[in-house]
TORSEMI-796799 format. One record per residue (C-alpha): residue number from 1; residue in three letters; x, y, z. Coordinates in pm, 1 decimal. Each point is the difference from the previous one (the first is absolute). Layout:
residues N
[NUM 'ALA' [X Y Z]]
...
END
This chain:
residues 341
[1 'MET' [3655.5 -3582.7 417.8]]
[2 'SER' [5.3 156.2 312.0]]
[3 'ASN' [-296.5 76.9 213.9]]
[4 'GLU' [-20.8 368.6 -80.4]]
[5 'LEU' [41.5 -29.4 -372.5]]
[6 'VAL' [-341.1 -227.2 45.0]]
[7 'LYS' [-206.1 229.4 214.6]]
[8 'LYS' [86.5 280.1 -261.2]]
[9 'GLU' [-112.4 -207.7 -286.5]]
[10 'GLN' [-304.2 -69.4 156.5]]
[11 'THR' [-49.9 337.9 83.5]]
[12 'GLU' [69.6 107.0 -333.5]]
[13 'ILE' [-254.5 -285.5 -159.1]]
[14 'GLN' [-300.9 89.6 251.4]]
[15 'LYS' [71.8 383.4 -99.6]]
[16 'GLN' [-72.4 -103.5 -344.8]]
[17 'GLU' [-338.0 -247.2 45.1]]
[18 'LEU' [-135.2 313.4 218.8]]
[19 'THR' [-234.3 281.1 -267.0]]
[20 'ALA' [100.3 340.4 -17.4]]
[21 'SER' [-279.0 98.4 241.0]]
[22 'GLU' [111.6 -236.0 263.9]]
[23 'ARG' [349.1 135.3 -6.2]]
[24 'PHE' [-120.7 366.7 15.7]]
[25 'THR' [-207.4 -109.0 310.6]]
[26 'GLY' [320.0 -153.8 180.8]]
[27 'MET' [150.5 336.9 -82.9]]
[28 'VAL' [-266.7 216.8 118.3]]
[29 'MET' [11.8 -232.9 351.3]]
[30 'LYS' [379.3 18.5 27.8]]
[31 'GLU' [33.9 424.1 -97.1]]
[32 'PHE' [-299.5 27.8 255.3]]
[33 'GLN' [190.6 -191.5 247.6]]
[34 'GLY' [340.8 224.6 -26.9]]
[35 'ASN' [-144.0 284.6 4.7]]
[36 'ILE' [-312.2 -22.3 221.9]]
[37 'GLY' [48.6 -319.6 168.8]]
[38 'ALA' [-196.9 -290.4 151.6]]
[39 'LEU' [-243.0 -116.0 -289.2]]
[40 'ASN' [-315.8 -261.8 23.4]]
[41 'LEU' [-171.9 -54.0 -323.9]]
[42 'ASN' [-261.3 -252.2 -64.0]]
[43 'GLU' [-38.4 -181.4 -297.3]]
[44 'TYR' [-322.0 213.6 -153.8]]
[45 'GLN' [191.2 319.0 76.9]]
[46 'LYS' [305.8 -177.9 -195.6]]
[47 'GLN' [-185.8 -92.1 -279.9]]
[48 'LEU' [-165.6 410.9 -30.2]]
[49 'ILE' [411.7 62.0 -15.4]]
[50 'ARG' [29.2 -249.6 -280.6]]
[51 'GLY' [-287.1 193.0 -174.3]]
[52 'TYR' [157.7 331.7 68.8]]
[53 'PHE' [319.3 -76.6 -185.5]]
[54 'ILE' [-225.9 -129.0 -325.9]]
[55 'GLY' [-216.8 370.9 57.4]]
[56 'ILE' [380.2 190.3 16.6]]
[57 'ASP' [170.1 -201.2 -273.9]]
[58 'ASN' [-299.0 93.5 -229.4]]
[59 'ALA' [22.0 376.0 113.9]]
[60 'LEU' [379.9 7.3 -80.0]]
[61 'LYS' [-40.3 -172.3 -332.3]]
[62 'LYS' [-278.0 292.1 -140.1]]
[63 'ALA' [182.4 300.8 206.8]]
[64 'GLU' [321.4 -119.3 -186.0]]
[65 'GLU' [-146.5 -33.9 -321.3]]
[66 'ALA' [-199.7 332.3 57.0]]
[67 'ARG' [357.7 169.1 103.4]]
[68 'VAL' [178.1 -162.9 -354.6]]
[69 'ASN' [-292.6 151.8 -182.6]]
[70 'LYS' [-33.7 332.1 116.9]]
[71 'ASN' [386.5 51.3 -17.6]]
[72 'SER' [-62.6 -82.3 -351.0]]
[73 'TRP' [-250.0 285.2 -75.5]]
[74 'LYS' [154.8 295.9 -208.4]]
[75 'SER' [-168.5 255.7 260.7]]
[76 'THR' [205.9 -147.2 292.9]]
[77 'LYS' [308.1 185.5 55.0]]
[78 'GLU' [349.4 -177.5 27.8]]
[79 'ASP' [13.5 189.1 431.6]]
[80 'ASP' [-381.7 -145.3 44.7]]
[81 'LYS' [119.0 -365.1 -129.6]]
[82 'ASN' [-15.6 -235.4 304.6]]
[83 'ASN' [295.9 -242.5 -77.7]]
[84 'LEU' [-44.9 -227.2 319.8]]
[85 'PRO' [-162.1 -293.8 -93.9]]
[86 'ILE' [-279.7 -146.0 160.5]]
[87 'THR' [20.2 -330.1 90.5]]
[88 'TRP' [142.1 -226.9 334.1]]
[89 'GLN' [343.3 100.2 55.7]]
[90 'ASN' [-98.6 389.9 59.2]]
[91 'VAL' [-274.5 -12.7 213.2]]
[92 'ASN' [74.0 101.5 341.5]]
[93 'MET' [-81.7 -380.7 162.0]]
[94 'ASN' [79.8 113.3 362.8]]
[95 'ASP' [-361.9 231.2 13.0]]
[96 'LEU' [-179.6 -252.1 -239.2]]
[97 'ALA' [108.2 -277.8 247.4]]
[98 'ILE' [-182.5 173.8 279.5]]
[99 'ALA' [-294.0 171.9 -149.8]]
[100 'VAL' [-65.1 -372.9 -162.1]]
[101 'VAL' [-21.9 -175.2 357.6]]
[102 'HIS' [-227.4 281.2 139.5]]
[103 'HIS' [-266.8 26.7 -292.2]]
[104 'ALA' [8.6 -397.8 29.6]]
[105 'LYS' [-52.7 -28.2 339.4]]
[106 'LEU' [-322.9 235.7 -37.8]]
[107 'GLY' [-125.9 -268.4 -245.1]]
[108 'LEU' [14.5 221.9 -309.4]]
[109 'ASP' [4.1 -213.0 -323.0]]
[110 'MET' [158.9 105.2 -324.3]]
[111 'GLN' [-171.0 -251.3 -202.7]]
[112 'ILE' [-320.1 124.0 102.3]]
[113 'PRO' [-165.7 287.1 -250.0]]
[114 'ASN' [23.6 339.5 173.9]]
[115 'HIS' [160.8 -150.8 325.8]]
[116 'LEU' [395.4 116.3 -26.5]]
[117 'ASN' [184.1 169.8 -275.1]]
[118 'ALA' [320.3 16.9 -20.7]]
[119 'ILE' [156.1 296.6 -175.6]]
[120 'PRO' [390.5 92.5 -86.1]]
[121 'TYR' [150.1 323.1 30.3]]
[122 'LYS' [340.3 140.5 -5.3]]
[123 'ASN' [148.8 143.2 323.6]]
[124 'ASN' [252.1 296.9 -139.3]]
[125 'LYS' [202.2 -40.9 356.6]]
[126 'THR' [90.7 -380.1 8.1]]
[127 'GLN' [19.1 -4.6 -457.0]]
[128 'LYS' [-255.6 -305.0 129.2]]
[129 'TYR' [-313.8 -113.4 -57.3]]
[130 'ASP' [-247.0 -13.8 246.3]]
[131 'ILE' [-367.7 -147.3 -28.7]]
[132 'GLY' [-293.7 107.3 143.3]]
[133 'PHE' [-322.8 -153.0 109.4]]
[134 'LEU' [-301.1 166.7 -72.0]]
[135 'LYS' [-340.4 -185.7 176.9]]
[136 'GLY' [-283.2 -40.6 -278.1]]
[137 'TYR' [-395.8 -16.7 123.2]]
[138 'LYS' [19.8 -334.1 92.0]]
[139 'GLY' [327.8 57.3 155.1]]
[140 'LEU' [-146.5 292.7 250.7]]
[141 'GLU' [-318.1 -218.6 73.9]]
[142 'TYR' [206.5 -272.2 143.1]]
[143 'ILE' [200.7 193.3 214.0]]
[144 'ALA' [-322.8 168.7 160.6]]
[145 'THR' [-206.3 -280.6 73.6]]
[146 'GLN' [247.2 -224.5 115.8]]
[147 'LEU' [134.3 224.5 236.2]]
[148 'SER' [-325.4 172.5 124.3]]
[149 'LEU' [-77.0 88.7 352.4]]
[150 'TYR' [-356.3 -130.7 -94.7]]
[151 'PRO' [-95.0 -311.5 -231.3]]
[152 'ILE' [-99.7 115.1 -341.0]]
[153 'ARG' [-244.8 -143.1 -235.9]]
[154 'ASN' [18.4 216.5 -282.2]]
[155 'ILE' [144.1 350.5 -146.4]]
[156 'ILE' [-171.3 134.7 -249.0]]
[157 'VAL' [128.7 287.3 -242.8]]
[158 'GLU' [-198.8 200.3 -259.6]]
[159 'LEU' [47.5 291.5 -206.2]]
[160 'ILE' [-353.2 204.1 -2.2]]
[161 'TYR' [-94.5 227.0 -333.6]]
[162 'SER' [-281.2 264.9 -0.3]]
[163 'ASN' [-304.7 -235.4 -139.8]]
[164 'ASP' [74.4 -240.9 268.8]]
[165 'VAL' [-151.0 14.5 339.3]]
[166 'PHE' [176.4 -11.8 341.9]]
[167 'GLU' [-114.5 68.9 335.6]]
[168 'ILE' [119.1 -89.4 310.7]]
[169 'VAL' [-187.3 -174.8 302.7]]
[170 'ASN' [-14.3 -21.5 325.7]]
[171 'LYS' [-221.2 -216.3 170.0]]
[172 'ASP' [16.8 -217.7 300.4]]
[173 'ASN' [336.7 113.6 87.9]]
[174 'ILE' [105.6 -172.1 -364.1]]
[175 'THR' [130.2 219.5 -270.3]]
[176 'ARG' [-106.4 -137.6 -330.7]]
[177 'TYR' [-69.6 153.5 -333.3]]
[178 'ASN' [-239.0 17.0 -292.5]]
[179 'PHE' [147.2 5.0 -302.1]]
[180 'ILE' [-161.1 -40.6 -363.4]]
[181 'ILE' [184.6 0.4 -286.2]]
[182 'LYS' [-344.1 134.3 -255.2]]
[183 'ASN' [180.9 29.8 -338.0]]
[184 'PRO' [314.9 -242.3 -38.4]]
[185 'PHE' [44.9 94.9 -369.2]]
[186 'ASP' [-31.9 387.7 89.2]]
[187 'ARG' [110.7 56.6 348.9]]
[188 'GLY' [152.2 354.8 -60.5]]
[189 'GLU' [284.7 179.8 166.1]]
[190 'ILE' [191.2 -97.6 279.6]]
[191 'ILE' [-57.4 153.2 315.0]]
[192 'GLY' [156.3 -201.5 279.5]]
[193 'GLY' [25.2 -322.5 106.8]]
[194 'PHE' [-78.7 -219.5 334.6]]
[195 'GLY' [171.0 -282.5 167.3]]
[196 'TYR' [-150.9 -222.9 268.6]]
[197 'ILE' [143.2 -224.4 320.9]]
[198 'GLN' [-267.8 -248.0 30.2]]
[199 'TYR' [98.5 -162.3 381.5]]
[200 'VAL' [-142.5 -313.5 146.2]]
[201 'ASP' [-133.6 200.8 281.4]]
[202 'GLU' [-172.2 216.3 -247.3]]
[203 'SER' [-35.0 328.9 289.8]]
[204 'ARG' [357.8 64.9 -134.9]]
[205 'ASN' [-87.7 -7.4 -362.8]]
[206 'LYS' [181.7 310.5 -138.1]]
[207 'ILE' [-44.8 169.9 -333.0]]
[208 'ILE' [292.0 264.9 -117.7]]
[209 'THR' [-85.1 259.2 -276.9]]
[210 'LEU' [180.5 188.1 -252.0]]
[211 'SER' [-141.5 281.2 -207.6]]
[212 'LYS' [137.1 85.0 -398.2]]
[213 'LYS' [259.8 243.2 245.7]]
[214 'ASP' [123.7 -209.8 237.9]]
[215 'ILE' [51.1 -294.6 -278.0]]
[216 'ASP' [200.8 295.5 -219.6]]
[217 'LYS' [206.1 199.2 318.5]]
[218 'ARG' [137.0 -353.9 65.5]]
[219 'LYS' [124.5 -72.1 -351.2]]
[220 'PRO' [367.3 -20.8 -61.0]]
[221 'ALA' [206.1 336.9 -37.2]]
[222 'TYR' [168.1 -150.5 -322.9]]
[223 'ALA' [-295.8 -180.3 -105.6]]
[224 'ALA' [13.3 -95.3 -362.8]]
[225 'ALA' [-266.1 105.4 -237.8]]
[226 'GLU' [-19.5 -422.0 -92.8]]
[227 'PHE' [-112.8 -65.9 332.4]]
[228 'TRP' [-211.5 310.1 118.5]]
[229 'GLY' [-124.1 165.5 -308.1]]
[230 'GLY' [107.5 341.6 -182.6]]
[231 'GLU' [225.6 125.7 -237.4]]
[232 'LYS' [303.9 -110.3 -121.3]]
[233 'ASP' [222.8 62.3 -249.9]]
[234 'LYS' [-88.5 -43.3 -341.5]]
[235 'TRP' [260.5 -184.6 -250.6]]
[236 'GLU' [25.4 -67.1 -393.3]]
[237 'ASN' [339.8 -110.2 -132.3]]
[238 'GLY' [158.6 -5.9 292.7]]
[239 'LYS' [-40.5 332.6 60.3]]
[240 'LYS' [-239.2 163.7 256.3]]
[241 'VAL' [-284.5 203.3 -198.0]]
[242 'GLY' [-202.1 143.4 299.8]]
[243 'LYS' [-242.0 -134.3 228.2]]
[244 'GLU' [-301.2 -257.3 38.8]]
[245 'LYS' [-280.5 -82.4 246.6]]
[246 'ILE' [17.0 -370.0 98.0]]
[247 'ASP' [-241.5 -212.7 206.8]]
[248 'GLY' [262.5 -208.3 221.6]]
[249 'TRP' [-136.1 -260.8 231.8]]
[250 'TYR' [-127.0 270.9 229.4]]
[251 'GLU' [-289.6 -231.9 123.8]]
[252 'GLU' [239.8 -246.4 98.7]]
[253 'MET' [271.3 240.0 167.2]]
[254 'ALA' [-304.7 125.5 210.2]]
[255 'ARG' [-145.4 -358.3 103.0]]
[256 'LYS' [357.8 -92.4 102.1]]
[257 'THR' [1.6 301.3 221.7]]
[258 'ILE' [-302.5 -23.3 138.3]]
[259 'ALA' [99.8 -373.3 114.2]]
[260 'ARG' [296.2 109.0 130.8]]
[261 'ALA' [-169.0 263.4 248.0]]
[262 'THR' [-236.6 -273.3 97.9]]
[263 'TYR' [283.1 -297.2 54.4]]
[264 'ASN' [140.8 307.4 226.6]]
[265 'ALA' [-275.1 56.5 203.1]]
[266 'VAL' [-18.5 -375.9 116.9]]
[267 'ALA' [129.8 3.6 360.7]]
[268 'ILE' [251.0 -212.0 55.6]]
[269 'ASP' [90.0 -219.5 318.6]]
[270 'PRO' [298.2 97.3 180.3]]
[271 'LYS' [43.4 -343.6 113.8]]
[272 'LYS' [52.9 -102.7 -417.5]]
[273 'VAL' [244.8 225.0 -80.9]]
[274 'ASN' [353.2 -110.4 -24.2]]
[275 'GLU' [334.5 122.1 -107.1]]
[276 'SER' [-118.6 -74.5 -369.7]]
[277 'TYR' [-300.2 165.9 -8.5]]
[278 'ALA' [148.4 362.5 113.1]]
[279 'TYR' [300.2 -110.8 -261.3]]
[280 'VAL' [-271.5 -27.1 -285.9]]
[281 'ILE' [-232.8 331.3 131.6]]
[282 'GLU' [364.6 219.3 98.2]]
[283 'THR' [40.9 -7.3 -416.9]]
[284 'ASN' [-68.8 340.3 -101.6]]
[285 'GLU' [-271.7 -175.3 -311.9]]
[286 'ASN' [-158.9 330.2 -62.5]]
[287 'THR' [355.1 122.9 -91.1]]
[288 'TYR' [129.9 -250.0 -197.8]]
[289 'GLU' [-309.9 -23.6 -210.3]]
[290 'ASN' [48.8 373.5 -59.4]]
[291 'VAL' [353.6 -99.8 -116.0]]
[292 'ILE' [-98.6 -275.0 -219.5]]
[293 'GLU' [-255.5 206.7 -179.2]]
[294 'GLY' [182.0 268.7 -35.6]]
[295 'GLN' [244.4 -217.6 -179.7]]
[296 'VAL' [-252.6 -192.6 -241.6]]
[297 'ALA' [-117.7 398.5 -59.3]]
[298 'GLU' [371.9 82.2 -129.1]]
[299 'GLU' [42.7 -335.3 -150.8]]
[300 'ILE' [-339.7 25.3 -213.0]]
[301 'GLU' [31.6 339.9 -84.5]]
[302 'GLU' [367.6 -101.8 -182.7]]
[303 'ASN' [-164.8 -280.6 -192.7]]
[304 'ALA' [-225.6 138.1 -187.5]]
[305 'ASN' [-354.0 -174.6 115.1]]
[306 'LYS' [147.1 -314.9 -111.9]]
[307 'GLU' [-11.0 -249.6 306.3]]
[308 'LEU' [-268.7 -129.3 225.1]]
[309 'ILE' [-6.5 86.8 367.2]]
[310 'ASP' [-33.2 -304.1 247.3]]
[311 'ILE' [-320.9 202.3 232.0]]
[312 'GLU' [56.8 -261.6 314.8]]
[313 'THR' [412.1 31.3 47.2]]
[314 'GLY' [55.7 378.5 -213.9]]
[315 'GLU' [205.2 -232.3 -204.3]]
[316 'ILE' [68.5 112.2 -399.4]]
[317 'GLN' [30.4 -235.7 -239.5]]
[318 'ASP' [52.4 -53.4 -413.3]]
[319 'ILE' [-313.2 -110.2 -149.8]]
[320 'GLU' [150.5 -230.8 -225.1]]
[321 'GLU' [200.6 -121.0 251.3]]
[322 'ASN' [-269.8 18.7 273.2]]
[323 'ALA' [-171.9 -344.8 -202.8]]
[324 'SER' [324.2 -192.9 10.2]]
[325 'ALA' [101.5 50.9 371.1]]
[326 'GLU' [-324.1 -121.8 144.1]]
[327 'THR' [26.7 -327.2 -159.5]]
[328 'ASN' [331.6 -28.3 131.8]]
[329 'VAL' [-75.8 -57.3 394.4]]
[330 'GLU' [291.8 -193.1 60.3]]
[331 'GLU' [246.9 -36.1 276.5]]
[332 'THR' [299.5 -65.1 -105.2]]
[333 'THR' [263.0 317.1 -160.5]]
[334 'LYS' [206.8 40.7 -281.8]]
[335 'GLN' [335.9 -172.8 36.6]]
[336 'ASN' [177.6 344.5 14.1]]
[337 'GLU' [-284.1 163.1 225.7]]
[338 'ARG' [16.9 -298.0 324.2]]
[339 'PRO' [-15.2 128.9 317.9]]
[340 'ALA' [273.9 -110.0 174.4]]
[341 'PHE' [-171.5 -198.8 306.4]]
END
């Protein structure tokens, strides 16, 4: 047997011994180097990328289940059906590799709740699926604290209700606040919220306040009632029969809005800003959320209120299928859907 055949067999054996997440990491590094240039990742960043594979793989599976489910709805017209399977073979791997590397370089961890979420969405121009990365509370806080110009001791985000007592206190060149929840069982209506950035040097402490009006102004243009509350179409037996008012998750969305405003108020150290930070920030997250929430609103309307919304990712999941999906967090994929890396 020639040396070339021996090497080929050894390569194939080594490839088979690698896990899917390890092969994904190798593919990401190869794609990034081919498109951008030299790449140096430490072991921790590679570990984060392996975790990204698991997160993205699960997101693709859930999105594919939702696609097949939607196509089966009686209310879905033939022209509105999505016939492009949401699998690894149909993902824009070039852009994904670049995004994965930049997010990993910032230290964002998809395995930590509320850090980073992957959301696949169809790019009609390329007829491929792009993977959007949506940062959660903890991810935004992590970036702010890690890249802050001044060391941060703590960041606090709170909603203020009409029965609460809140006042800002400026004394000895230090900004502090008094916040009293007089009745935790009846706090009244939401009137606003605040974020408090506590620095090691307390003279730099900062309070960001948003009234309810300020919060509502930041509501996405296509905000779904299931998120922000309000009116939505009422369905009976697969037909619209009028409107109904729902509470939604206004408190969660308001807290998220205040958190973003607070983390964005942290002064970033220019010396710590690198190409990865610039890449992640330049992606228009607000516009992306508008698109995602608009898709959610449209699909909820078509599905006649039979689905559950993941409030953190905006992903629609079938209630019956959701229970089994959460218990099936595996690193492998079905044989006919196995990624080609």
